[in-house]
MDAnalysis code that builds the backbone (N, CA, C; Angstrom):
import MDAnalysis as mda
import numpy as np

u = mda.Universe.empty(711, n_residues=237, atom_resindex=np.repeat(np.arange(237), 3), trajectory=True)
u.add_TopologyAttr("name", ["N", "CA", "C"] * 237)
u.add_TopologyAttr("resid", np.arange(1, 238))
u.add_TopologyAttr("resname", ["UNK", "UNK", "UNK", "UNK", "UNK", "UNK", "UNK", "UNK", "UNK", "UNK", "UNK", "UNK", "UNK", "UNK", "UNK", "UNK", "UNK", "UNK", "UNK", "UNK", "UNK", "UNK", "UNK", "UNK", "UNK", "UNK", "UNK", "UNK", "UNK", "UNK", "UNK", "UNK", "UNK", "UNK", "UNK", "UNK", "UNK", "UNK", "UNK", "UNK", "UNK", "UNK", "UNK", "UNK", "UNK", "UNK", "UNK", "UNK", "UNK", "UNK", "UNK", "UNK", "UNK", "UNK", "UNK", "UNK", "UNK", "UNK", "UNK", "UNK", "UNK", "UNK", "UNK", "UNK", "UNK", "UNK", "UNK", "UNK", "UNK", "UNK", "UNK", "UNK", "UNK", "UNK", "UNK", "UNK", "UNK", "UNK", "UNK", "UNK", "UNK", "UNK", "UNK", "UNK", "UNK", "UNK", "UNK", "UNK", "UNK", "UNK", "UNK", "UNK", "UNK", "UNK", "UNK", "UNK", "UNK", "UNK", "UNK", "UNK", "UNK", "UNK", "UNK", "UNK", "UNK", "UNK", "UNK", "UNK", "UNK", "UNK", "UNK", "UNK", "UNK", "UNK", "UNK", "UNK", "UNK", "UNK", "UNK", "UNK", "UNK", "UNK", "UNK", "UNK", "UNK", "UNK", "UNK", "UNK", "UNK", "UNK", "UNK", "UNK", "UNK", "UNK", "UNK", "UNK", "UNK", "UNK", "UNK", "UNK", "UNK", "UNK", "UNK", "UNK", "UNK", "UNK", "UNK", "UNK", "UNK", "UNK", "UNK", "UNK", "UNK", "UNK", "UNK", "UNK", "UNK", "UNK", "UNK", "UNK", "UNK", "UNK", "UNK", "UNK", "UNK", "UNK", "UNK", "UNK", "UNK", "UNK", "UNK", "UNK", "UNK", "UNK", "UNK", "UNK", "UNK", "UNK", "UNK", "UNK", "UNK", "UNK", "UNK", "UNK", "UNK", "UNK", "UNK", "UNK", "UNK", "UNK", "UNK", "UNK", "UNK", "UNK", "UNK", "UNK", "UNK", "UNK", "UNK", "UNK", "UNK", "UNK", "UNK", "UNK", "UNK", "UNK", "UNK", "UNK", "UNK", "UNK", "UNK", "UNK", "UNK", "UNK", "UNK", "UNK", "UNK", "UNK", "UNK", "UNK", "UNK", "UNK", "UNK", "UNK", "UNK", "UNK", "UNK", "UNK", "UNK", "UNK", "UNK", "UNK", "UNK", "UNK", "UNK", "UNK", "UNK"])
u.atoms.positions = np.array([
    [26.603, -290.628, -91.965],
    [27.363, -290.373, -93.348],
    [28.296, -290.870, -93.420],
    [29.031, -292.012, -94.082],
    [30.652, -291.993, -93.171],
    [31.140, -291.832, -95.510],
    [30.680, -292.170, -96.366],
    [31.619, -292.250, -97.573],
    [30.513, -291.191, -98.342],
    [30.255, -291.775, -99.367],
    [29.198, -291.051, -100.170],
    [30.314, -289.463, -100.739],
    [29.318, -288.826, -100.188],
    [29.039, -287.259, -100.378],
    [30.727, -286.666, -99.371],
    [30.717, -287.062, -98.488],
    [31.347, -286.764, -97.294],
    [32.844, -287.704, -98.035],
    [33.592, -287.856, -98.674],
    [34.697, -288.375, -98.895],
    [35.309, -286.997, -100.005],
    [36.810, -287.515, -99.694],
    [37.408, -286.239, -99.837],
    [38.261, -286.309, -101.209],
    [38.449, -284.775, -102.383],
    [38.739, -285.285, -103.598],
    [39.830, -283.751, -103.556],
    [40.048, -283.582, -104.171],
    [41.011, -282.023, -104.644],
    [41.068, -282.040, -106.407],
    [40.469, -280.400, -106.481],
    [40.977, -280.469, -107.958],
    [41.076, -278.847, -107.966],
    [41.662, -278.323, -108.809],
    [41.771, -276.131, -108.613],
    [41.055, -275.546, -109.754],
    [40.641, -276.766, -111.151],
    [39.951, -276.352, -112.290],
    [38.538, -275.516, -111.636],
    [38.048, -274.535, -113.262],
    [36.707, -274.287, -112.913],
    [36.296, -273.430, -111.490],
    [36.790, -272.638, -110.538],
    [36.803, -272.157, -109.767],
    [35.821, -271.168, -109.894],
    [34.872, -271.147, -108.701],
    [34.182, -269.683, -109.014],
    [35.149, -267.960, -108.629],
    [34.880, -267.458, -109.275],
    [35.968, -266.116, -109.051],
    [35.704, -265.463, -108.183],
    [36.437, -265.301, -107.209],
    [36.151, -264.606, -105.708],
    [35.692, -263.150, -106.362],
    [34.843, -262.972, -105.337],
    [34.344, -261.144, -105.245],
    [35.555, -260.583, -104.720],
    [35.500, -259.284, -104.801],
    [36.414, -258.513, -104.195],
    [36.660, -258.454, -102.265],
    [37.547, -258.652, -101.725],
    [37.515, -259.349, -99.992],
    [38.327, -259.508, -99.613],
    [39.217, -259.391, -100.002],
    [41.032, -259.576, -99.185],
    [41.361, -261.346, -99.662],
    [42.698, -261.118, -99.354],
    [42.695, -262.502, -99.497],
    [42.257, -263.947, -98.402],
    [41.821, -263.010, -97.086],
    [41.035, -264.385, -96.613],
    [39.844, -264.551, -96.991],
    [39.357, -263.937, -97.630],
    [37.902, -263.946, -98.650],
    [38.185, -265.398, -99.746],
    [39.560, -264.672, -100.392],
    [39.850, -265.471, -101.551],
    [39.469, -267.446, -100.983],
    [40.939, -267.114, -100.468],
    [41.256, -268.546, -100.043],
    [40.153, -269.270, -99.241],
    [39.215, -268.651, -98.445],
    [37.841, -269.541, -98.667],
    [37.112, -270.015, -99.734],
    [36.649, -269.126, -100.942],
    [36.299, -269.514, -101.852],
    [37.169, -270.238, -102.227],
    [38.612, -270.555, -102.459],
    [38.731, -271.814, -102.583],
    [39.122, -273.529, -101.838],
    [38.745, -273.027, -100.865],
    [38.283, -273.941, -100.001],
    [37.400, -274.971, -100.028],
    [35.740, -273.554, -100.337],
    [34.557, -274.341, -100.188],
    [34.425, -274.742, -102.227],
    [35.458, -274.256, -103.183],
    [35.132, -274.817, -104.234],
    [35.951, -276.444, -104.394],
    [36.921, -276.656, -103.377],
    [37.553, -278.166, -103.338],
    [36.244, -278.464, -102.725],
    [35.342, -278.331, -101.963],
    [34.673, -278.838, -101.359],
    [33.336, -279.659, -102.345],
    [33.405, -278.869, -103.079],
    [32.084, -278.787, -104.050],
    [32.599, -279.824, -105.103],
    [34.060, -279.910, -105.178],
    [34.294, -280.670, -106.640],
    [34.406, -282.183, -105.137],
    [34.997, -282.135, -104.498],
    [34.993, -283.371, -104.030],
    [33.147, -284.402, -103.469],
    [32.416, -283.186, -103.306],
    [30.931, -283.743, -102.962],
    [30.678, -284.542, -105.055],
    [31.048, -283.573, -105.747],
    [30.771, -284.286, -106.650],
    [31.208, -285.287, -107.451],
    [32.297, -285.514, -106.852],
    [32.955, -287.085, -107.681],
    [32.720, -287.575, -106.795],
    [32.130, -287.513, -105.910],
    [31.354, -288.690, -104.618],
    [29.722, -288.811, -105.395],
    [29.284, -288.333, -106.120],
    [28.171, -288.570, -106.315],
    [28.570, -289.483, -107.396],
    [29.302, -290.451, -108.439],
    [29.476, -291.178, -109.182],
    [29.030, -292.734, -108.782],
    [29.289, -292.733, -107.456],
    [28.847, -294.287, -107.018],
    [27.159, -294.238, -106.002],
    [26.826, -295.155, -106.013],
    [25.348, -294.976, -106.214],
    [24.931, -295.075, -104.586],
    [25.765, -295.448, -103.449],
    [25.672, -294.328, -101.994],
    [25.684, -293.111, -102.458],
    [26.709, -292.574, -102.663],
    [26.741, -290.780, -102.789],
    [25.463, -290.158, -103.484],
    [24.844, -290.926, -104.671],
    [24.125, -290.094, -105.304],
    [22.394, -290.412, -103.843],
    [22.293, -291.531, -103.606],
    [21.148, -291.607, -102.667],
    [21.218, -290.911, -101.520],
    [22.800, -290.338, -101.030],
    [22.904, -289.560, -99.793],
    [22.230, -288.126, -100.324],
    [23.011, -287.998, -101.492],
    [22.826, -286.341, -102.397],
    [21.493, -285.937, -102.685],
    [20.490, -287.071, -103.101],
    [18.695, -286.847, -102.968],
    [18.352, -287.016, -102.147],
    [18.463, -287.334, -100.595],
    [18.096, -287.201, -99.553],
    [18.445, -286.090, -98.838],
    [19.594, -285.812, -99.198],
    [20.172, -283.813, -98.578],
    [19.116, -283.132, -99.442],
    [19.406, -282.920, -100.720],
    [18.103, -281.998, -101.408],
    [16.734, -282.313, -101.263],
    [16.540, -283.083, -100.841],
    [15.175, -283.200, -100.428],
    [14.036, -282.864, -99.608],
    [15.796, -282.432, -98.298],
    [15.251, -282.030, -97.134],
    [15.076, -280.336, -97.316],
    [16.098, -279.720, -98.811],
    [16.662, -278.234, -98.744],
    [16.539, -277.906, -99.869],
    [14.753, -278.051, -100.674],
    [15.514, -277.544, -102.362],
    [15.441, -276.464, -102.248],
    [15.297, -275.344, -101.262],
    [15.804, -273.926, -102.039],
    [16.871, -273.712, -101.917],
    [17.908, -274.450, -101.942],
    [19.158, -274.699, -101.941],
    [19.546, -275.036, -103.226],
    [20.671, -274.479, -104.142],
    [21.580, -275.107, -105.314],
    [21.826, -275.834, -105.036],
    [22.388, -276.702, -106.459],
    [23.035, -277.732, -106.089],
    [24.155, -277.581, -105.300],
    [25.595, -276.729, -105.773],
    [26.670, -276.771, -105.181],
    [26.555, -276.328, -103.898],
    [25.726, -275.339, -102.917],
    [25.683, -274.799, -101.813],
    [25.239, -276.416, -101.039],
    [24.295, -277.030, -101.725],
    [23.555, -278.180, -101.190],
    [25.006, -279.014, -100.619],
    [26.177, -279.262, -101.521],
    [26.983, -280.298, -101.474],
    [27.941, -279.846, -100.494],
    [27.797, -278.089, -100.234],
    [29.012, -277.891, -99.079],
    [28.071, -277.576, -97.800],
    [26.734, -277.726, -98.127],
    [26.040, -278.036, -96.548],
    [26.433, -279.889, -96.283],
    [26.081, -280.843, -97.235],
    [26.667, -281.487, -96.629],
    [28.034, -282.423, -96.221],
    [29.204, -281.767, -96.931],
    [30.201, -281.515, -96.463],
    [30.469, -281.673, -94.861],
    [29.814, -280.346, -95.030],
    [30.169, -279.538, -93.498],
    [29.359, -280.249, -92.514],
    [27.983, -280.496, -92.667],
    [27.031, -280.734, -91.477],
    [26.199, -281.920, -92.635],
    [26.502, -282.985, -92.491],
    [25.651, -284.031, -93.146],
    [24.418, -284.186, -92.863],
    [24.254, -284.500, -91.262],
    [23.134, -284.276, -90.639],
    [21.703, -283.052, -90.294],
    [22.730, -281.777, -91.406],
    [21.606, -280.977, -91.353],
    [20.138, -281.237, -91.847],
    [19.364, -280.765, -90.858],
    [17.662, -280.684, -91.901],
    [17.372, -279.406, -92.417],
    [17.215, -278.189, -91.645],
    [16.589, -277.185, -91.673],
    [17.561, -276.372, -92.179],
    [17.894, -275.351, -92.378],
    [19.008, -274.877, -92.330],
    [18.698, -273.064, -92.961],
    [19.409, -272.307, -92.231],
    [19.064, -270.394, -92.580],
    [19.865, -269.935, -92.232],
    [19.663, -268.508, -92.579],
    [20.777, -267.202, -92.052],
    [20.618, -266.824, -90.490],
    [21.476, -266.803, -90.080],
    [21.106, -265.914, -88.897],
    [19.950, -264.822, -88.087],
    [19.959, -264.022, -89.119],
    [18.758, -263.121, -89.546],
    [17.517, -264.128, -89.252],
    [17.471, -264.761, -90.185],
    [16.059, -265.729, -90.803],
    [15.614, -266.315, -89.319],
    [16.601, -266.825, -88.693],
    [16.415, -267.914, -87.482],
    [15.381, -266.695, -86.634],
    [16.367, -265.831, -86.527],
    [15.418, -264.378, -85.209],
    [14.249, -264.230, -85.671],
    [14.048, -264.251, -87.476],
    [12.553, -264.165, -87.613],
    [11.350, -264.649, -87.406],
    [12.137, -265.866, -87.374],
    [11.421, -267.148, -86.831],
    [11.267, -267.600, -85.306],
    [11.699, -266.601, -84.691],
    [11.948, -266.594, -83.128],
    [12.487, -267.547, -82.916],
    [13.597, -267.987, -83.308],
    [14.805, -268.771, -82.365],
    [16.302, -267.736, -82.345],
    [17.369, -268.508, -81.845],
    [18.384, -267.971, -81.723],
    [19.495, -268.899, -81.771],
    [20.446, -268.384, -82.666],
    [21.549, -269.305, -82.771],
    [22.386, -269.390, -81.486],
    [22.672, -270.449, -80.924],
    [23.436, -270.483, -79.237],
    [25.213, -270.541, -79.565],
    [25.372, -269.540, -78.501],
    [26.430, -269.039, -78.339],
    [27.575, -270.190, -78.655],
    [28.446, -269.706, -79.786],
    [29.563, -270.559, -80.142],
    [29.181, -271.634, -81.342],
    [28.187, -271.476, -81.930],
    [28.104, -272.597, -82.697],
    [29.016, -272.049, -83.822],
    [29.167, -273.091, -84.939],
    [29.934, -272.815, -86.206],
    [29.411, -272.559, -87.017],
    [29.576, -271.360, -88.186],
    [28.406, -271.070, -89.326],
    [29.026, -272.809, -90.354],
    [27.539, -272.752, -91.184],
    [28.035, -273.526, -91.984],
    [27.979, -272.510, -93.492],
    [29.511, -272.708, -94.335],
    [29.810, -271.654, -95.095],
    [28.698, -272.348, -96.610],
    [28.598, -271.455, -96.972],
    [27.705, -271.765, -98.524],
    [28.016, -270.541, -99.549],
    [27.867, -270.229, -100.538],
    [28.211, -269.542, -101.504],
    [27.479, -268.756, -102.188],
    [27.030, -267.493, -101.823],
    [26.087, -266.333, -102.443],
    [26.332, -265.486, -103.180],
    [25.855, -264.960, -104.639],
    [26.581, -264.459, -105.785],
    [26.708, -262.754, -105.341],
    [27.940, -262.583, -106.154],
    [27.593, -260.709, -105.676],
    [27.447, -260.144, -106.836],
    [26.112, -259.623, -106.778],
    [25.149, -259.206, -107.616],
    [25.301, -257.214, -108.032],
    [26.210, -256.620, -109.148],
    [25.906, -254.785, -108.964],
    [24.986, -254.554, -110.536],
    [25.174, -253.824, -110.220],
    [24.577, -252.563, -111.650],
    [25.727, -252.586, -112.062],
    [25.538, -252.436, -113.320],
    [26.830, -251.819, -114.649],
    [27.285, -250.139, -114.044],
    [28.492, -250.332, -113.815],
    [28.309, -248.781, -113.967],
    [27.846, -247.817, -114.944],
    [28.130, -246.428, -114.561],
    [27.455, -245.665, -116.112],
    [28.190, -245.705, -117.324],
    [30.091, -245.487, -116.554],
    [31.148, -245.377, -117.942],
    [30.886, -247.383, -118.890],
    [31.005, -248.056, -117.716],
    [30.483, -249.577, -118.066],
    [29.339, -249.691, -119.073],
    [28.449, -249.100, -118.894],
    [26.961, -249.156, -119.630],
    [27.239, -248.474, -120.864],
    [27.604, -247.155, -120.789],
    [28.236, -246.401, -121.755],
    [29.167, -246.676, -122.639],
    [29.768, -247.680, -122.430],
    [31.025, -248.586, -123.688],
    [30.497, -249.254, -123.961],
    [29.336, -250.188, -123.778],
    [28.867, -251.412, -124.050],
    [27.364, -250.736, -125.086],
    [27.046, -249.564, -124.967],
    [25.832, -249.297, -125.576],
    [25.076, -249.354, -125.022],
    [23.469, -249.019, -125.237],
    [23.000, -249.267, -124.373],
    [21.824, -250.969, -124.244],
    [21.176, -251.074, -123.569],
    [20.820, -252.353, -122.842],
    [19.497, -252.592, -123.683],
    [19.078, -253.695, -123.812],
    [17.625, -253.926, -124.233],
    [16.219, -253.487, -123.522],
    [16.913, -253.520, -121.967],
    [16.101, -252.779, -120.867],
    [16.220, -251.268, -121.340],
    [16.930, -250.904, -121.604],
    [17.201, -249.112, -121.604],
    [16.391, -249.111, -122.765],
    [16.818, -249.406, -124.016],
    [16.431, -249.367, -125.562],
    [14.670, -249.752, -125.232],
    [14.342, -250.900, -124.553],
    [12.466, -250.802, -124.888],
    [11.891, -249.726, -123.433],
    [12.549, -249.676, -122.862],
    [11.453, -248.525, -121.748],
    [11.934, -247.812, -120.795],
    [13.629, -247.138, -121.460],
    [14.018, -246.558, -120.191],
    [14.690, -246.990, -118.816],
    [14.192, -248.315, -118.716],
    [14.393, -249.321, -117.134],
    [16.190, -249.194, -117.342],
    [16.301, -249.312, -115.455],
    [17.619, -249.269, -114.844],
    [18.137, -250.914, -116.261],
    [19.640, -250.574, -116.474],
    [19.934, -252.085, -116.625],
    [20.033, -252.945, -115.765],
    [20.416, -254.209, -116.477],
    [19.977, -255.509, -115.385],
    [21.031, -255.726, -114.630],
    [20.757, -255.901, -113.638],
    [22.042, -256.638, -112.762],
    [23.149, -257.615, -113.167],
    [24.277, -257.149, -112.557],
    [25.063, -258.622, -113.232],
    [25.641, -259.130, -111.939],
    [26.050, -260.715, -112.176],
    [26.416, -261.359, -111.037],
    [28.125, -261.083, -111.394],
    [28.830, -260.792, -110.508],
    [30.488, -260.704, -110.256],
    [31.606, -261.496, -109.806],
    [30.917, -262.260, -109.273],
    [31.973, -263.173, -108.511],
    [30.961, -263.578, -107.288],
    [31.403, -264.426, -106.255],
    [30.854, -264.506, -105.054],
    [31.304, -264.727, -103.827],
    [30.534, -264.926, -102.829],
    [31.559, -264.567, -101.730],
    [30.959, -265.655, -100.395],
    [31.619, -265.977, -99.911],
    [31.332, -266.657, -98.271],
    [30.501, -266.247, -97.559],
    [29.323, -267.158, -97.396],
    [28.557, -266.595, -96.193],
    [27.959, -267.358, -95.160],
    [27.701, -267.276, -94.452],
    [27.228, -268.724, -93.662],
    [25.345, -268.774, -92.814],
    [25.652, -270.296, -92.980],
    [24.033, -270.208, -92.346],
    [23.813, -271.473, -91.101],
    [22.875, -272.047, -90.698],
    [23.012, -272.557, -89.277],
    [21.489, -273.512, -89.400],
    [22.585, -274.658, -89.134],
    [21.355, -275.593, -89.107],
    [20.528, -275.781, -87.795],
    [18.780, -276.303, -87.623],
    [17.818, -275.932, -86.476],
    [18.495, -276.231, -85.432],
    [19.716, -277.558, -85.448],
    [19.952, -277.657, -84.237],
    [21.162, -277.080, -83.704],
    [21.349, -275.998, -84.451],
    [22.091, -275.117, -83.677],
    [21.500, -274.078, -83.325],
    [20.175, -273.897, -82.682],
    [19.361, -272.977, -82.243],
    [18.297, -273.114, -81.403],
    [17.959, -272.555, -80.935],
    [17.131, -272.544, -79.596],
    [16.082, -271.437, -79.590],
    [14.770, -271.532, -79.022],
    [13.488, -271.445, -79.265],
    [12.078, -271.525, -79.871],
    [11.685, -270.826, -80.402],
    [10.086, -271.428, -80.756],
    [9.566, -272.526, -81.350],
    [9.022, -273.419, -81.263],
    [9.394, -274.515, -82.287],
    [8.713, -274.113, -83.708],
    [8.928, -274.948, -84.826],
    [8.262, -274.580, -86.116],
    [7.599, -275.628, -86.502],
    [6.534, -274.814, -86.859],
    [5.477, -275.608, -87.812],
    [6.483, -276.684, -88.720],
    [5.756, -277.824, -88.678],
    [6.024, -279.062, -89.756],
    [5.358, -278.655, -91.066],
    [5.989, -278.195, -91.890],
    [5.803, -278.071, -93.460],
    [6.342, -278.741, -94.388],
    [5.366, -279.376, -94.982],
    [5.810, -280.373, -95.905],
    [4.961, -280.119, -97.573],
    [5.714, -280.667, -98.831],
    [5.375, -280.394, -99.827],
    [3.743, -281.164, -99.841],
    [3.285, -280.057, -101.193],
    [1.851, -280.708, -100.836],
    [2.039, -281.229, -102.775],
    [1.630, -282.559, -102.554],
    [1.552, -283.350, -103.867],
    [0.141, -283.482, -104.735],
    [0.452, -282.863, -106.183],
    [-0.598, -283.292, -107.183],
    [-1.634, -284.124, -107.031],
    [-2.785, -284.479, -107.184],
    [-3.551, -285.312, -106.676],
    [-4.947, -285.386, -108.322],
    [-5.171, -286.496, -108.946],
    [-6.052, -286.146, -110.406],
    [-5.143, -286.658, -111.379],
    [-6.056, -286.734, -112.318],
    [-5.241, -286.888, -113.662],
    [-4.571, -285.762, -114.596],
    [-3.975, -286.303, -115.421],
    [-3.179, -285.378, -116.120],
    [-3.984, -285.350, -117.481],
    [-3.115, -283.662, -117.950],
    [-3.736, -283.861, -119.405],
    [-3.850, -284.806, -120.555],
    [-4.374, -285.322, -121.362],
    [-4.528, -286.463, -122.150],
    [-2.998, -286.227, -122.961],
    [-2.452, -287.188, -123.464],
    [-1.136, -286.668, -124.237],
    [-0.077, -286.468, -123.377],
    [-0.266, -285.476, -122.328],
    [0.891, -284.825, -122.131],
    [2.388, -285.599, -121.556],
    [1.807, -286.836, -120.768],
    [2.713, -287.728, -119.985],
    [3.824, -287.942, -121.499],
    [3.070, -288.576, -122.556],
    [3.571, -289.282, -123.529],
    [4.625, -287.686, -124.296],
    [3.645, -286.897, -124.578],
    [4.784, -286.197, -124.927],
    [5.611, -285.820, -124.170],
    [6.090, -285.247, -123.033],
    [7.287, -285.210, -122.663],
    [8.434, -286.625, -122.639],
    [7.733, -287.349, -122.311],
    [8.568, -288.810, -122.864],
    [9.237, -289.006, -123.916],
    [8.831, -288.264, -124.757],
    [9.448, -288.066, -126.461],
    [10.150, -287.127, -126.079],
    [10.173, -285.912, -126.262],
    [11.443, -284.955, -125.771],
    [12.456, -285.292, -124.926],
    [11.720, -286.125, -123.968],
    [13.331, -286.664, -122.939],
    [14.159, -287.545, -123.616],
    [13.394, -288.772, -124.443],
    [13.915, -289.787, -125.487],
    [14.522, -289.445, -126.105],
    [14.356, -287.872, -126.638],
    [14.663, -287.398, -128.173],
    [16.116, -287.207, -127.851],
    [16.419, -287.029, -126.331],
    [17.788, -286.453, -125.892],
    [18.656, -287.794, -125.278],
    [18.221, -288.835, -125.496],
    [18.946, -289.894, -125.515],
    [18.892, -290.316, -123.828],
    [17.665, -289.782, -123.339],
    [17.729, -291.074, -121.775],
    [16.573, -291.435, -122.137],
    [16.785, -292.805, -120.756],
    [15.458, -293.450, -120.557],
    [14.417, -293.192, -119.641],
    [13.288, -292.891, -119.574],
    [12.461, -292.723, -118.658],
    [11.933, -294.204, -117.793],
    [11.805, -293.581, -116.268],
    [11.506, -295.432, -115.609],
    [10.456, -294.402, -114.814],
    [9.732, -295.316, -114.079],
    [8.958, -295.511, -112.563],
    [9.671, -295.993, -111.645],
    [9.742, -295.449, -110.432],
    [10.664, -296.139, -109.222],
    [10.796, -296.053, -108.035],
    [11.473, -295.880, -107.374],
    [11.785, -295.293, -105.797],
    [13.235, -294.108, -106.105],
    [12.701, -293.203, -105.743],
    [13.976, -292.202, -106.073],
    [14.505, -291.341, -105.047],
    [14.728, -292.133, -103.961],
    [15.292, -291.748, -102.631],
    [14.981, -290.760, -101.359],
    [13.365, -290.611, -101.605],
    [13.017, -289.570, -100.764],
    [12.227, -288.456, -101.891],
    [12.803, -288.474, -102.974],
    [12.156, -286.948, -103.885],
    [11.270, -287.683, -104.709],
    [10.783, -286.977, -105.842],
    [9.445, -287.181, -106.686],
    [9.795, -287.772, -108.137],
    [11.118, -287.098, -108.147],
    [12.051, -288.022, -109.468],
    [13.434, -287.451, -109.308],
    [14.072, -287.982, -110.362],
    [15.916, -287.154, -110.752],
    [15.804, -287.757, -112.113],
    [16.966, -287.007, -112.222],
    [17.475, -286.997, -113.900],
    [19.168, -287.859, -113.123],
    [19.449, -288.541, -113.722],
    [21.261, -288.786, -113.770],
    [21.586, -288.709, -115.187],
    [22.623, -288.148, -115.320],
    [23.258, -287.853, -116.784],
    [24.178, -288.427, -116.573],
    [24.826, -289.410, -115.982],
    [25.540, -290.433, -116.196],
    [24.910, -291.349, -116.748],
    [24.064, -291.981, -116.408],
    [23.089, -293.461, -116.885],
    [22.093, -292.726, -117.934],
    [22.010, -291.654, -118.231],
    [21.378, -291.069, -119.112],
    [19.728, -291.708, -118.310],
    [19.224, -291.568, -117.642],
    [17.700, -292.246, -116.725],
    [17.327, -291.490, -115.920],
    [16.047, -291.111, -116.223],
    [15.257, -290.500, -115.758],
    [13.488, -291.002, -114.979],
    [14.246, -290.926, -113.754],
    [13.119, -291.870, -113.068],
    [12.261, -290.809, -111.959],
    [11.139, -291.487, -112.239],
    [9.803, -290.903, -111.472],
    [9.357, -291.543, -110.459],
    [8.520, -290.855, -109.315],
    [8.059, -291.935, -108.467],
    [7.111, -292.630, -108.839],
    [7.092, -293.796, -108.556],
    [5.914, -294.754, -109.041],
    [4.551, -294.584, -108.022],
    [4.678, -294.393, -107.040],
    [3.468, -293.455, -106.181],
    [2.854, -292.491, -106.080],
    [3.012, -291.898, -107.369],
    [2.708, -290.533, -107.127],
    [1.350, -290.026, -108.165],
    [0.462, -289.161, -108.160],
    [-0.581, -289.250, -109.144],
    [-0.049, -289.506, -110.241],
    [-1.134, -289.173, -111.322],
    [-0.800, -288.782, -113.124],
    [-0.438, -287.442, -112.824],
    [-1.594, -286.911, -112.426],
    [-1.150, -285.319, -112.336],
    [0.393, -284.923, -111.675],
    [0.587, -285.825, -110.567],
    [2.342, -285.008, -109.641],
    [3.387, -285.835, -110.831],
    [3.018, -286.930, -111.640],
    [4.188, -287.495, -111.938],
    [4.734, -286.988, -113.655],
    [3.503, -286.100, -113.785],
    [3.631, -285.278, -115.126],
    [4.425, -283.858, -114.871],
    [3.909, -283.227, -113.452],
    [4.662, -281.860, -113.474],
    [6.191, -282.646, -113.175],
    [6.498, -283.426, -112.733],
    [7.309, -283.986, -112.092],
    [8.400, -284.135, -113.255],
    [8.037, -284.591, -114.250],
    [8.594, -285.406, -115.445],
    [8.434, -283.951, -116.132],
    [8.125, -282.785, -116.180],
    [8.170, -281.515, -116.991],
    [9.593, -281.389, -116.439],
    [9.750, -281.387, -114.739],
    [10.932, -280.602, -114.389],
    [11.804, -281.409, -115.034],
    [11.818, -283.022, -115.008],
    [13.527, -283.061, -115.076],
    [13.360, -283.102, -116.694],
    [12.608, -283.058, -117.330],
    [12.885, -282.567, -118.860],
    [13.929, -281.384, -118.691],
    [13.424, -280.356, -118.435],
    [14.209, -278.822, -117.830],
    [15.661, -279.366, -117.448],
    [15.937, -280.294, -116.465],
    [17.198, -280.854, -115.982],
    [17.830, -281.639, -117.016],
    [17.257, -281.883, -117.961],
    [18.082, -283.313, -118.967],
    [18.647, -282.000, -119.778],
    [17.635, -281.459, -120.531],
    [18.527, -279.958, -121.125],
    [19.615, -279.045, -120.857],
    [19.637, -278.888, -119.279],
    [20.607, -278.206, -118.252],
    [21.622, -279.202, -118.341],
    [21.436, -280.682, -117.842],
    [22.117, -281.615, -117.192],
    [24.123, -281.308, -117.845],
    [24.274, -280.527, -118.419],
    [25.755, -280.141, -118.502],
    [26.377, -279.228, -117.566],
    [25.276, -279.039, -116.724],
    [25.282, -277.702, -115.678],
    [25.345, -278.374, -114.223],
    [23.716, -278.967, -113.966],
    [23.946, -279.502, -112.791],
    [22.269, -280.447, -113.119],
    [22.366, -281.306, -112.268],
    [20.637, -282.040, -112.280],
    [20.423, -281.974, -110.289],
    [19.381, -281.560, -110.300],
    [18.512, -282.272, -109.343],
    [17.027, -282.653, -108.710],
    [16.689, -283.201, -107.908],
    [15.301, -284.399, -107.844],
    [14.554, -283.164, -107.965],
    [13.485, -283.654, -108.531],
    [12.491, -283.523, -109.280],
    [10.994, -282.358, -108.074],
    [10.725, -281.951, -108.438],
    [9.076, -281.284, -107.176],
    [8.221, -282.317, -108.059],
])
């Protein structure tokens, strides 16, 4: 991967709010944000979009922003996890390997004084439960690709696609909702994913070679993506 997602760009608007952690952490967050902006800018090309789809298909557990960060730093990564997770799987990160920086939310419970000032929460009013936790910024954490580790081999695990027919009328109903938001639904090649939504062209595409049941499942996912496309879009499940 030489072009597409790994091309460079720069912008300083809309950065994620740094968590408390000193100037070094703040500088690192600024750098990661600029990498996200660069990766996002590359998605306007067909090559960049296809590369992103291939990477997301390999690691669907990560958010779009973290997939873009992984792609910028380690475009050939295939299976990524934290240091302790690899240890739990019987593998060790090799000494001297450089981690791949991604963003993790900093989650807090409101202080008593903050909760009093805001009034009782819905949770507290409903049943005296603890107030909901809040995201108050992001911090840089580090993950490693399987190629940076050694140890016990991992089993090959792949997604299981649905088989069979979908409930009558469900496909048409979902298509109607998507087209009502200005999108066109297509069947065809999806770059390794089961489907995807492209907000730029207003196209939702579903793989042509999956069962009716799987196609409807993916289309339902893409309907949600279309509704939130102002935030992000990700390949379908």
